[in-house]
VOBA-1610 file (N, C-alpha, C; in pm, whole numbers, padded with zeros to 5 digits, always signed):
BEGIN
Unk+12758+05370+13366Unk+12708+05347+13269Unk+12573+05346+13254Unk+12490+05391+13146Unk+12340+05391+13186Unk+12287+05263+13152Unk+12159+05239+13194Unk+12090+05112+13194Unk+12093+05075+13051Unk+12050+05157+12959Unk+12040+05114+12821Unk+12163+05065+12772Unk+12278+05126+12793Unk+12417+05076+12783Unk+12452+04946+12827Unk+12404+04922+12944Unk+12424+04793+13025Unk+12352+04669+12938Unk+12222+04721+12908Unk+12127+04610+12828Unk+12216+04599+12694Unk+12245+04685+12607Unk+12322+04667+12498Unk+12436+04565+12510Unk+12509+04599+12595Unk+12639+04521+12621Unk+12593+04364+12652Unk+12517+04361+12746Unk+12446+04215+12773Unk+12394+04133+12679Unk+12304+04220+12574Unk+12272+04140+12469Unk+12364+04111+12378Unk+12473+04197+12352Unk+12597+04139+12257Unk+12668+04046+12310Unk+12701+04049+12449Unk+12759+03937+12509Unk+12675+03783+12497Unk+12526+03799+12526Unk+12456+03667+12495Unk+12456+03619+12341Unk+12479+03715+12276Unk+12452+03709+12121Unk+12589+03641+12086Unk+12702+03674+12155Unk+12824+03619+12127Unk+12823+03488+12165Unk+12799+03458+12266Unk+12776+03327+12339Unk+12686+03219+12249Unk+12572+03269+12188Unk+12483+03215+12109Unk+12561+03160+11967Unk+12649+03276+11905Unk+12701+03230+11780Unk+12799+03143+11832Unk+12887+03160+11937Unk+12992+03062+11976Unk+12937+02913+11993Unk+12856+02891+12071Unk+12810+02768+12121Unk+12713+02699+11989Unk+12638+02766+11941Unk+12572+02730+11818Unk+12659+02652+11714Unk+12766+02688+11705Unk+12837+02636+11594Unk+12946+02514+11611Unk+12945+02500+11773Unk+13026+02383+11799Unk+12981+02250+11752Unk+13079+02182+11687Unk+13050+02024+11663Unk+12981+02012+11512Unk+12940+02129+11451Unk+12898+02131+11283Unk+13030+02087+11212Unk+13016+01979+11139Unk+13119+01924+11042Unk+13126+02032+10935Unk+13215+02053+10856Unk+13255+02152+10747Unk+13282+02036+10630Unk+13212+02074+10519Unk+13213+01981+10405Unk+13280+02067+10292Unk+13368+02009+10205Unk+13457+02090+10113Unk+13407+01996+09979Unk+13435+02062+09864Unk+13434+01975+09759Unk+13378+02057+09653Unk+13363+02002+09508Unk+13343+02091+09390Unk+13179+02053+09384Unk+13122+02112+09266Unk+12985+02108+09250Unk+12929+01987+09208Unk+12853+01914+09299Unk+12776+01795+09254Unk+12641+01794+09196Unk+12657+01722+09090Unk+12541+01709+08977Unk+12474+01562+09005Unk+12342+01574+08921Unk+12295+01429+08944Unk+12142+01419+08895Unk+12078+01328+08918Unk+11950+01300+08867Unk+11839+01328+08971Unk+11721+01233+08955Unk+11620+01238+09049Unk+11691+01180+09200Unk+11617+01223+09315Unk+11649+01172+09425Unk+11578+01036+09453Unk+11624+00940+09540Unk+11582+00817+09562Unk+11438+00823+09605Unk+11413+00914+09688Unk+11246+00922+09710Unk+11155+00958+09598Unk+11218+01034+09497Unk+11133+01062+09382Unk+11122+00935+09310Unk+11215+00835+09297Unk+11190+00690+09233Unk+11088+00660+09320Unk+11069+00642+09445Unk+11000+00548+09506Unk+10858+00609+09481Unk+10821+00743+09481Unk+10706+00811+09451Unk+10658+00775+09325Unk+10734+00770+09238Unk+10690+00748+09066Unk+10644+00611+09087Unk+10672+00523+09152Unk+10624+00384+09163Unk+10485+00370+09222Unk+10448+00482+09242Unk+10285+00467+09278Unk+10238+00521+09419Unk+10354+00571+09518Unk+10312+00623+09635Unk+10229+00754+09620Unk+10122+00784+09696Unk+10034+00906+09678Unk+10131+01030+09719Unk+10051+01159+09685Unk+10145+01293+09712Unk+10037+01362+09798Unk+10087+01405+09879Unk+09986+01474+09993Unk+09951+01632+09948Unk+09850+01655+09886Unk+09798+01769+09831Unk+09802+01882+09921Unk+09786+01867+10075Unk+09780+01955+10160Unk+09886+02038+10180Unk+10007+01977+10166Unk+10132+02046+10190Unk+10154+02150+10087Unk+10248+02246+10086Unk+10280+02358+10023Unk+10355+02272+09878Unk+10327+02330+09757Unk+10391+02287+09645Unk+10531+02235+09666Unk+10612+02326+09711Unk+10771+02352+09687Unk+10811+02395+09829Unk+10910+02347+09908Unk+10939+02370+10024Unk+11129+02387+10025Unk+11176+02495+10051Unk+11293+02506+10057Unk+11350+02475+10227Unk+11430+02390+10270Unk+11467+02370+10380Unk+11607+02397+10405Unk+11651+02481+10494Unk+11815+02508+10551Unk+11820+02460+10664Unk+11951+02386+10665Unk+12024+02308+10788Unk+11920+02190+10835Unk+11891+02122+10751Unk+11836+01970+10749Unk+11952+01875+10788Unk+11956+01851+10905Unk+12083+01755+10952Unk+12057+01616+10910Unk+12165+01540+10867Unk+12167+01406+10861Unk+12183+01333+10963Unk+12294+01389+11072Unk+12277+01284+11196Unk+12251+01394+11335Unk+12147+01351+11395Unk+12100+01423+11504Unk+12036+01336+11595Unk+12099+01328+11712Unk+12017+01246+11830Unk+11882+01264+11882Unk+11837+01384+11836Unk+11693+01429+11880Unk+11622+01360+11774Unk+11648+01351+11653Unk+11557+01278+11561Unk+11592+01154+11499Unk+11674+01076+11606Unk+11717+00934+11573Unk+11799+00904+11464Unk+11910+01025+11438Unk+11995+01018+11340Unk+11926+01000+11202Unk+11828+01036+11159Unk+11776+01029+11038Unk+11806+01146+10961Unk+11801+01127+10822Unk+11815+01263+10752Unk+11683+01332+10716Unk+11692+01433+10800Unk+11560+01508+10844Unk+11478+01538+10695Unk+11546+01586+10613Unk+11459+01611+10474Unk+11408+01490+10426Unk+11463+01382+10425Unk+11428+01249+10383Unk+11282+01215+10449Unk+11307+01235+10589Unk+11215+01205+10686Unk+11057+01292+10664Unk+11081+01446+10656Unk+10971+01535+10622Unk+10929+01481+10484Unk+10981+01447+10393Unk+10936+01420+10257Unk+10840+01284+10283Unk+10891+01188+10352Unk+10806+01077+10359Unk+10692+01106+10437Unk+10697+01157+10552Unk+10603+01208+10623Unk+10488+01286+10556Unk+10534+01403+10469Unk+10438+01488+10411Unk+10396+01398+10259Unk+10450+01310+10210Unk+10423+01251+10084Unk+10483+01334+09978Unk+10618+01358+09972Unk+10664+01485+09872Unk+10799+01404+09855Unk+10836+01435+09716Unk+10976+01428+09651Unk+11063+01510+09739Unk+11202+01454+09719Unk+11290+01553+09793Unk+11439+01553+09734Unk+11519+01645+09755Unk+11661+01660+09705Unk+11739+01716+09780Unk+11860+01687+09803Unk+11932+01598+09757Unk+11908+01462+09848Unk+11963+01338+09780Unk+11988+01223+09842Unk+12083+01240+09960Unk+12069+01156+10058Unk+12142+01167+10187Unk+12288+01141+10156Unk+12322+01070+10047Unk+12443+01032+10024Unk+12543+01128+09956Unk+12470+01238+09907Unk+12547+01356+09830Unk+12599+01442+09894Unk+12702+01534+09858Unk+12770+01623+09921Unk+12648+01748+09911Unk+12640+01807+10057Unk+12519+01928+10070Unk+12592+02014+10151Unk+12606+02115+10080Unk+12674+02257+10144Unk+12578+02313+10262Unk+12593+02309+10375Unk+12527+02347+10460Unk+12371+02301+10496Unk+12347+02175+10450Unk+12232+02098+10452Unk+12115+02171+10395Unk+12123+02248+10282Unk+12010+02278+10208Unk+11956+02150+10153Unk+11807+02165+10124Unk+11704+02059+10055Unk+11592+02144+10022Unk+11541+02073+09924Unk+11404+02086+09847Unk+11303+01989+09879Unk+11211+02014+09902Unk+11074+01912+09925Unk+10960+01957+09804Unk+10943+01870+09739Unk+10825+01916+09607Unk+10729+01822+09604Unk+10613+01882+09572Unk+10482+01795+09518Unk+10508+01731+09393Unk+10589+01792+09330Unk+10631+01739+09156Unk+10769+01660+09160Unk+10774+01576+09078Unk+10912+01496+09059Unk+11034+01600+09027Unk+11119+01552+09103Unk+11246+01651+09059Unk+11336+01567+08966Unk+11361+01650+08846Unk+11407+01576+08744Unk+11563+01590+08751Unk+11603+01707+08818Unk+11751+01732+08804Unk+11787+01809+08917Unk+11910+01805+08962Unk+11964+01883+09095Unk+12115+01921+09074Unk+12147+02027+09144Unk+12306+02056+09149Unk+12333+02103+09258Unk+12455+02082+09349Unk+12476+02147+09461Unk+12618+02232+09437Unk+12589+02357+09457Unk+12694+02454+09444Unk+12768+02514+09567Unk+12888+02498+09569Unk+12952+02563+09697Unk+12971+02721+09662Unk+12929+02787+09781Unk+12967+02946+09754Unk+13037+02982+09896Unk+13118+02895+09945Unk+13210+02922+10058Unk+13339+03020+10014Unk+13348+03123+10105Unk+13475+03212+10104Unk+13567+03216+10216Unk+13545+03149+10306Unk+13623+03154+10447Unk+13658+03023+10491Unk+13733+03031+10597Unk+13736+02900+10678Unk+13632+02843+10763Unk+13538+02924+10772Unk+13437+02875+10855Unk+13335+02775+10806Unk+13199+02773+10829Unk+13102+02677+10780Unk+13093+02684+10634Unk+13102+02565+10590Unk+13069+02577+10451Unk+12930+02622+10404Unk+12930+02678+10289Unk+12787+02734+10239Unk+12768+02735+10110Unk+12656+02693+10074Unk+12618+02651+09952Unk+12478+02675+09889Unk+12439+02660+09766Unk+12303+02664+09716Unk+12269+02549+09633Unk+12166+02491+09673Unk+12095+02378+09611Unk+12007+02419+09489Unk+12023+02367+09390Unk+11959+02396+09269Unk+11877+02283+09220Unk+11722+02278+09213Unk+11676+02172+09151Unk+11562+02201+09029Unk+11551+02148+08946Unk+11467+02140+08848Unk+11370+02056+08844Unk+11237+02117+08838Unk+11106+02055+08834Unk+10988+02108+08712Unk+10941+02014+08660Unk+10877+02024+08528Unk+10725+02032+08586Unk+10667+02150+08564Unk+10518+02169+08619Unk+10446+02203+08493Unk+10346+02162+08439Unk+10269+02168+08317Unk+10365+02214+08208Unk+10463+02109+08174Unk+10527+02112+08086Unk+10654+02212+08079Unk+10645+02294+08179Unk+10738+02403+08211Unk+10860+02376+08310Unk+10984+02389+08259Unk+11094+02360+08372Unk+11106+02458+08466Unk+11093+02461+08587Unk+11099+02564+08698Unk+11254+02535+08762Unk+11327+02636+08784Unk+11442+02616+08894Unk+11408+02685+08999Unk+11442+02580+09089Unk+11417+02652+09236Unk+11541+02614+09330Unk+11594+02715+09405Unk+11702+02723+09505Unk+11658+02730+09623Unk+11765+02678+09717Unk+11755+02675+09846Unk+11919+02727+09883Unk+11907+02827+09974Unk+12063+02878+10021Unk+12051+02907+10161Unk+12172+02923+10229Unk+12198+02971+10335Unk+12335+03044+10348Unk+12314+03188+10350Unk+12435+03255+10349Unk+12499+03288+10503Unk+12614+03331+10508Unk+12693+03327+10635Unk+12632+03418+10731Unk+12684+03376+10862Unk+12622+03451+10990Unk+12740+03528+11044Unk+12737+03642+11125Unk+12840+03690+11205Unk+12769+03776+11319Unk+12859+03781+11449Unk+12776+03850+11552Unk+12733+03987+11546Unk+12760+04056+11425Unk+12719+04216+11424Unk+12582+04187+11346Unk+12523+04069+11292Unk+12403+04065+11228Unk+12297+04098+11335Unk+12334+04083+11468Unk+12233+04108+11561Unk+12208+04252+11614Unk+12291+04354+11567Unk+12264+04465+11585Unk+12141+04532+11495Unk+12092+04632+11562Unk+11947+04690+11488Unk+11980+04763+11345Unk+12090+04762+11296Unk+12125+04837+11165Unk+12230+04758+11081Unk+12222+04744+10981Unk+12300+04657+10898Unk+12453+04703+10885Unk+12534+04625+10891Unk+12670+04651+10882Unk+12740+04568+10760Unk+12816+04627+10677Unk+12869+04571+10539Unk+12923+04441+10575Unk+12861+04315+10491Unk+12944+04197+10526Unk+12996+04165+10381Unk+13117+04161+10362Unk+13166+04142+10222Unk+13191+04000+10189Unk+13160+03902+10295Unk+13172+03770+10246Unk+13030+03735+10203Unk+12918+03800+10276Unk+12795+03771+10206Unk+12777+03847+10058Unk+12819+03958+10047Unk+12839+04019+09919Unk+12878+03947+09782Unk+12989+03860+09829Unk+13072+03771+09744Unk+12983+03673+09716Unk+12908+03606+09824Unk+12805+03494+09800Unk+12683+03531+09714Unk+12637+03642+09735Unk+12537+03718+09652Unk+12563+03715+09501Unk+12689+03766+09478Unk+12742+03767+09344Unk+12751+03631+09282Unk+12811+03535+09366Unk+12831+03396+09299Unk+12691+03352+09279Unk+12581+03354+09368Unk+12452+03324+09332Unk+12377+03378+09181Unk+12428+03501+09204Unk+12355+03552+09078Unk+12444+03508+08952Unk+12576+03481+08969Unk+12639+03443+08843Unk+12567+03286+08805Unk+12541+03227+08897Unk+12484+03071+08882Unk+12343+03099+08833Unk+12247+03208+08844Unk+12107+03182+08824Unk+12076+03280+08717Unk+12130+03381+08668Unk+12104+03501+08610Unk+12093+03449+08447Unk+12155+03363+08415Unk+12138+03323+08257Unk+12050+03205+08239Unk+11977+03148+08344Unk+11903+03056+08331Unk+11742+03101+08270Unk+11710+03039+08177Unk+11575+03065+08114Unk+11470+02993+08176Unk+11341+03066+08180Unk+11211+03015+08241Unk+11201+03076+08383Unk+11103+03023+08472Unk+11087+03051+08591Unk+11197+03041+08681Unk+11227+03105+08779Unk+11347+03105+08863Unk+11271+03138+09026Unk+11304+03062+09120Unk+11261+03099+09275Unk+11362+03060+09353Unk+11429+03176+09406Unk+11544+03157+09513Unk+11488+03183+09640Unk+11520+03094+09736Unk+11468+03095+09869Unk+11556+03057+09973Unk+11556+03103+10095Unk+11657+03056+10193Unk+11685+03155+10315Unk+11765+03118+10391Unk+11816+03232+10495Unk+11944+03289+10469Unk+11920+03410+10440Unk+12012+03512+10386Unk+12099+03564+10503Unk+12034+03584+10621Unk+12129+03638+10717Unk+12137+03782+10725Unk+12078+03832+10644Unk+12080+03978+10588Unk+11944+04046+10592Unk+11948+04186+10631Unk+11829+04283+10641Unk+11794+04314+10473Unk+11684+04365+10461Unk+11656+04421+10345Unk+11715+04529+10271Unk+11773+04608+10359Unk+11851+04741+10354Unk+11993+04695+10310Unk+12034+04559+10331Unk+12169+04528+10307Unk+12213+04558+10158Unk+12335+04552+10152Unk+12396+04553+10024Unk+12381+04436+09928Unk+12399+04299+10017Unk+12377+04175+09956Unk+12223+04178+09900Unk+12140+04205+09972Unk+12001+04200+09945Unk+11987+04293+09823Unk+12018+04402+09797Unk+12016+04505+09703Unk+12058+04445+09567Unk+12164+04372+09601Unk+12246+04310+09476Unk+12133+04213+09400Unk+12075+04148+09474Unk+11970+04041+09433Unk+11843+04098+09372Unk+11809+04219+09468Unk+11677+04271+09412Unk+11696+04346+09295Unk+11811+04396+09250Unk+11841+04447+09104Unk+11776+04362+09002Unk+11786+04237+09019Unk+11756+04144+08919Unk+11631+04049+08955Unk+11616+04047+09060Unk+11489+03955+09108Unk+11403+04042+09199Unk+11274+03948+09220Unk+11168+04031+09285Unk+11169+03983+09439Unk+11182+04074+09528Unk+11142+04015+09650Unk+10987+04003+09688Unk+10951+03876+09726Unk+10802+03831+09707Unk+10741+03931+09843Unk+10801+03918+09944Unk+10736+04004+10045Unk+10726+04148+10049Unk+10840+04225+09982Unk+10840+04339+09944Unk+10722+04371+09845Unk+10709+04287+09774Unk+10606+04298+09660Unk+10438+04282+09717Unk+10416+04191+09788Unk+10287+04174+09848Unk+10274+04101+09984Unk+10407+04140+10066Unk+10400+04089+10195Unk+10264+04145+10289Unk+10221+04077+10381Unk+10144+04097+10494Unk+10199+04096+10614Unk+10200+04211+10707Unk+10226+04222+10840Unk+10373+04296+10837Unk+10454+04259+10964Unk+10591+04334+10960Unk+10710+04253+10889Unk+10671+04111+10850Unk+10761+04022+10774Unk+10891+03978+10850Unk+10892+04012+10975Unk+11040+03943+11077Unk+11008+03807+11070Unk+11123+03719+11048Unk+11134+03605+11060Unk+11207+03532+11149Unk+11307+03624+11229Unk+11373+03579+11345Unk+11401+03700+11424Unk+11417+03677+11568Unk+11429+03546+11640Unk+11303+03527+11709Unk+11271+03389+11699Unk+11121+03346+11745Unk+11153+03331+11891Unk+11248+03374+11947Unk+11268+03304+12099Unk+11319+03443+12179Unk+11433+03504+12175Unk+11466+03614+12254Unk+11392+03739+12255Unk+11333+03762+12132Unk+11277+03898+12124Unk+11134+03892+12200Unk+11063+03741+12194Unk+10976+03739+12278Unk+10989+03736+12416Unk+11093+03670+12469Unk+11151+03668+12606Unk+11153+03804+12667Unk+11222+03903+12573Unk+11241+04043+12642Unk+11136+04145+12620Unk+11014+04089+12551Unk+10897+04158+12518Unk+10935+04312+12459Unk+10892+04399+12486Unk+10919+04547+12383Unk+11043+04556+12363Unk+11133+04538+12470Unk+11267+04572+12481Unk+11345+04489+12372Unk+11274+04395+12320Unk+11337+04294+12210Unk+11299+04317+12086Unk+11199+04435+12059Unk+11141+04462+11918Unk+11277+04479+11818Unk+11368+04543+11864Unk+11468+04586+11771Unk+11568+04472+11745Unk+11555+04371+11791Unk+11618+04241+11741Unk+11575+04173+11647Unk+11420+04212+11598Unk+11379+04134+11520Unk+11398+04168+11375Unk+11422+04058+11297Unk+11492+04085+11157Unk+11415+04018+11042Unk+11418+04056+10924Unk+11372+03990+10826Unk+11493+03937+10742Unk+11525+03826+10740Unk+11629+03777+10720Unk+11620+03637+10602Unk+11490+03582+10605Unk+11433+03490+10525Unk+11365+03543+10371Unk+11396+03484+10262Unk+11341+03559+10169Unk+11294+03469+10077Unk+11197+03506+09977Unk+11177+03425+09840Unk+11189+03544+09745Unk+11282+03500+09667Unk+11294+03595+09521Unk+11254+03521+09423Unk+11204+03592+09314Unk+11139+03519+09200Unk+11165+03598+09081Unk+11202+03543+08972Unk+11253+03618+08858Unk+11127+03686+08773Unk+11144+03790+08701Unk+11066+03870+08639Unk+10970+03782+08565Unk+10862+03806+08556Unk+10753+03734+08455Unk+10670+03647+08568Unk+10732+03600+08689Unk+10633+03539+08767Unk+10562+03641+08868Unk+10412+03615+08870Unk+10362+03720+08969Unk+10327+03648+09108Unk+10376+03743+09200Unk+10346+03735+09326Unk+10222+03760+09370Unk+10133+03659+09417Unk+09980+03654+09465Unk+09977+03719+09598Unk+10079+03645+09678Unk+10050+03683+09831Unk+10168+03632+09887Unk+10197+03682+10000Unk+10322+03625+10067Unk+10299+03667+10218Unk+10348+03585+10319Unk+10336+03623+10453Unk+10422+03520+10525Unk+10444+03564+10658Unk+10558+03475+10772Unk+10442+03416+10843Unk+10458+03300+10857Unk+10385+03211+10952Unk+10450+03247+11103Unk+10406+03338+11160Unk+10451+03404+11300Unk+10400+03337+11415Unk+10302+03214+11414Unk+10228+03173+11512Unk+10331+03037+11538Unk+10398+02996+11436Unk+10491+02863+11438Unk+10601+02859+11539Unk+10605+02785+11638Unk+10719+02768+11747Unk+10788+02632+11711Unk+10805+02566+11600Unk+10876+02453+11587Unk+11032+02470+11533Unk+11062+02616+11529Unk+11212+02640+11504Unk+11237+02783+11540Unk+11351+02831+11568Unk+11392+02958+11586Unk+11351+03041+11473Unk+11333+03014+11366Unk+11291+03088+11253Unk+11145+03062+11184Unk+11057+03184+11175Unk+10942+03137+11108Unk+10937+03124+10974Unk+10847+03020+10915Unk+10843+03005+10776Unk+10799+03098+10722Unk+10863+03117+10588Unk+10777+03238+10507Unk+10717+03151+10392Unk+10605+03218+10344Unk+10537+03142+10238Unk+10486+03261+10147Unk+10485+03191+10024Unk+10420+03287+09886Unk+10354+03222+09805Unk+10255+03271+09734Unk+10181+03188+09638Unk+10214+03266+09510Unk+10251+03205+09413Unk+10291+03230+09273Unk+10208+03219+09163Unk+10212+03279+09049Unk+10139+03247+08939Unk+10250+03278+08810Unk+10246+03176+08741Unk+10317+03199+08609Unk+10249+03092+08488Unk+10195+03171+08387Unk+10145+03119+08266Unk+09997+03039+08344Unk+10015+02916+08327Unk+09871+02828+08366Unk+09884+02774+08525Unk+10010+02803+08566Unk+10044+02751+08694Unk+10048+02846+08805Unk+09978+02792+08932Unk+09974+02868+09047Unk+10038+02766+09169Unk+10147+02825+09223Unk+10217+02746+09306Unk+10233+02806+09462Unk+10222+02731+09583Unk+10256+02793+09685Unk+10413+02716+09741Unk+10486+02843+09790Unk+10614+02792+09797Unk+10643+02823+09960Unk+10748+02750+10013Unk+10783+02801+10145Unk+10938+02777+10160Unk+11002+02872+10253Unk+11112+02853+10300Unk+11117+02851+10432Unk+11195+02751+10501Unk+11191+02723+10643Unk+11344+02669+10675Unk+11423+02760+10771Unk+11550+02675+10852Unk+11492+02618+10975Unk+11510+02497+10982Unk+11466+02425+11083Unk+11566+02364+11187Unk+11683+02421+11213Unk+11773+02347+11256Unk+11768+02347+11406Unk+11743+02462+11475Unk+11742+02470+11611Unk+11615+02416+11692Unk+11510+02390+11609Unk+11371+02318+11671Unk+11310+02415+11775Unk+11234+02362+11853Unk+11157+02454+11934Unk+11231+02552+12026Unk+11248+02684+12023Unk+11321+02763+12106Unk+11210+02839+12225Unk+11201+02774+12334Unk+11127+02871+12428Unk+11185+02865+12552Unk+11304+02843+12562Unk+11375+02851+12695Unk+11481+02958+12716Unk+11503+02995+12838Unk+11593+03109+12879Unk+11766+03043+12804Unk+11756+02923+12814Unk+11887+02868+12757Unk+11901+02880+12631Unk+11803+02919+12530Unk+11826+02965+12412Unk+11912+03089+12387Unk+11924+03160+12469Unk+11997+03293+12474Unk+12133+03274+12493Unk+12168+03128+12520Unk+12311+03109+12540Unk+12354+03000+12457Unk+12268+03019+12327Unk+12301+02911+12219Unk+12260+02759+12263Unk+12186+02720+12324Unk+12140+02605+12351Unk+12031+02568+12281Unk+12014+02495+12167Unk+11906+02464+12108Unk+11816+02397+12155Unk+11707+02435+12125Unk+11580+02349+12176Unk+11568+02205+12093Unk+11481+02113+12158Unk+11495+01970+12091Unk+11429+01975+11938Unk+11463+01934+11858Unk+11422+01918+11723Unk+11310+01819+11722Unk+11173+01868+11678Unk+11078+01772+11681Unk+11027+01788+11517Unk+11065+01666+11443Unk+11011+01679+11308Unk+10878+01676+11279Unk+10817+01600+11399Unk+10674+01580+11407Unk+10595+01742+11404Unk+10659+01817+11497Unk+10615+01946+11484Unk+10609+02047+11365Unk+10759+02003+11317Unk+10796+02083+11207Unk+10710+02033+11073Unk+10666+01907+11065Unk+10585+01881+10972Unk+10417+01927+10986Unk+10399+01924+11113Unk+10261+01991+11132Unk+10236+02118+11113Unk+10358+02210+11134Unk+10355+02348+11092Unk+10320+02371+10967Unk+10408+02284+10863Unk+10384+02274+10720Unk+10225+02254+10670Unk+10180+02155+10723Unk+10044+02120+10685Unk+09952+02215+10742Unk+09955+02263+10872Unk+09886+02372+10958Unk+09875+02483+10863Unk+09966+02549+10832Unk+09969+02666+10747Unk+09916+02669+10619Unk+09920+02538+10561Unk+09832+02557+10434Unk+09669+02523+10465Unk+09646+02477+10568Unk+09508+02454+10622Unk+09424+02579+10632Unk+09535+02658+10713Unk+09478+02772+10775Unk+09467+02909+10683Unk+09569+02896+10583Unk+09564+03004+10487Unk+09494+03022+10375
//
């Protein structure tokens, strides 16, 4: 067997170990759509707590755990919201499909968590929040679609489950009036069918105004393998906006090392409002070790994640 063939087999084996070990111990949550009003943090802020104007206006979080020994078993989105002086949703007591959350500089006036699970694996969902900005209700969404081993290959392979999830998302959001921002970890390349379904109706902010190569993963083994790992780099985190929203700029924060995903940031304009938004999958913490190739996550350091959010804004 050629050396190239051996390398490919080794990478696929490591990827399999990564996908197998990474999912051990993650609880599966099932149930119907959960709806409600403002989060508990929102109420506290409305009683006079100051807002940190240096952080992005709206941040979509994926895989923000409730119970993790690295972070003292705190509800991570709530901790980040308090650290950054932001509102957050959903409250920790609510059903949350695959730990999506949204942090906001502005009060969250309503939210809903929708299930989009189609298999017996990890539960998947999409979080919807409504935020009124300059008297205009904006709908923001945070989601995380399914992953499988073949996603590590350098070309897209059809994924029927993700296509169903994309269809469900479109059914949820397409009839909403007003500005819509859909953000998250889609685990799919731009040329995939599921991303094509979304871009038929919504604008891919990076494709419109992106700077750089746009890859958001992996922050660890592509770096570990040097040039041999460049084909492993993938653009799988997205910010989509509804027609009528102008994308002023979009870039990936590729210097950040506080997660195995790089954050994606866009500046948007609608009417009299200009917003900076970010999407950020934070689950694996800092991935700098050879053990990362075996699915052993790095230590989750919420302070580093909060500093990444702050520093991006100060440097941009």
